[in-house]
N, C-alpha and C positions, 0 to 999 in steps of 0.2 A: 357536590351541591346538596341542597336540602332535599329531604323527602326520601321515600323508599327507592325510587328509581336510581338516585345517586349512589346509594349503598349497593344496589344490585350490580352496578357497573364496575365496582372496584375489582372483583376477581377477573373480569374480562380484561380490564386495563392491565392488570398485573400479568396475565397470561400473554397478552400481546407484547408487552415489554420483554418478557422472557424469550418469546419467539424471535424477536428482533435481535436480542443479544446472542442467541444461539446461532442465528444466521451469520452474524459478523464473525463470531469465533470459528465457524466452520469454513469460512472463505479463506483459501490459501493465499499467502503473500507471494507474489511473483519473485523468483530468484534469478539472478543474472550472472552466475559464475562464468557462463559461456557467452555473455553479451545478449543483446536483444532490444526490443522496442516495447515500451509500455502500451498496452491495448486500451487502458482506461485510466482515469485519474485515481491516485491512491498510493498506498504504501508499496515500497519495493525493497527487497533485500539486495544490497550491493556490497562489494568487497568480500563476498562469500567465497571467492576463488583463492583467497589468501594473497591477493595482489591488488595494487591500486588500479581502479577503473576510472574511466572518463565518462561523464554523463553530459549529453548535449540536449538541452530542452528545446521545444519547438520555437521558442523566441530567440534561439542562438546562444543562450547562456551556457558556458562550459564550467564543469566542476570536476575536481579530482577527489575520489573517495579514499578513505583510509584503507589499508590492506587487511582489514578485519571486518567481520559481519557488522553491517550498519543499515539501519532502517532509514529510508528517505521517503518523503512525500513528494511524488513526481506527477507532473501533468501527462495526460495522454499524448502519445507521440514522442516522448523523450526517448533518446537512443542511448543505450549503455554499451560501451566498448569493453571487451573482456580484459584488456590490459592497456596500460598507458602507451605501450610500444606500438599498438595497432592504429592509433589515430594519426591521420595525415591531413 
């Protein structure tokens, strides 16, 4: 904005943005080579066990992952099975 107050806020805004970026980068992405359940919404690393995994979302949708490291955006409560053979 106009005026001296607007210019004085620029370094503070830049510092807050850098702090938010550092927080995001420092947050580990959950890995599911041994299966598990998503504890919160967000990214998950699936297929990291070198085999195809099955993902079941809370709404009942089923997905099969590739047998290679894959990032997926999953909702909280999604269940990841460590291998396609374990789903019944």
